[in-house]
N, C-alpha and C positions, 0 to 999 in steps of 0.2 A: 115090124122089124126094122132095125136101122141098117144102113149101108155101112158095114164095119170098116171097110177100106177108106171110104170117103170121110167118115167120122174121125178116124185116126189121122188122116191127112190134115183135116182142119184143126185138130188139136195141136199137132206139131207145127202147122203153119202159123198158128197164133202164139207159138212159143210156150205152150203148156205141156206139162207131163200128165200122165194118168193120175199121179198122186195129187197134183194141183186141182184137177177136175174133181176127183173124189172128195177132196177137202171142201171145195166150193159147193158140192152137192150134199155134203154131210153124210157120205157113205164111205165104206171101206174100199180101198183100191182093188181088192180081190173081187168085191161085188161089182164095181164099175167094169172091170175087165170081163166078167161074165156077161154083163149087160151089153157091152160093146160087141162081144162075140155071139150075141143073140142066144145065149144059154138061159138068160133070165130077161124079162122085159123091163124097160124103163117105165117108171110111173109117169103119168101125164105131167105132174109138177116138175119132175126131173127133166123131161124133154123141153118144157118151157124155160127152165133155168139154163139148160145147155144152149138153147137158141140165144139167150141173152149173153151168156159167157162168151160164146164163139161168134156172136154177131151174125147169125144165120137165121133167115126167116123160119118160123115154126112150120110152115107148109113145105119146106124144102124136101126134096126126095131123099136127102140124107137121113131124115128122121122117119120117113114113111116109105121105105123102099119096097118095091115089088120084086126087084131083082137084087137079092142080097149077096154080097161077096162072101165066098167061102172063107170062114174064119180060120180054117186050117192053113190058109195062105198068108196069114198075118203074123208078124213078129211082135205081138203085143205083150 
């Protein structure tokens, strides 16, 4: 599971929108939103691509969080 809050922080910090990220991953923005909120899982290839796009190490806790932020608290 990803850390929803931290992932959204990094996306915004890098100046991307969810639509930008979805386009770069080749998925629909609704699908991306569901994955960010941990309703669906990211594919391994998507996580590697996200780490490249956001310039975050693949072993970052953002991508493999044990303590996941409650997605109901997010305004995604």
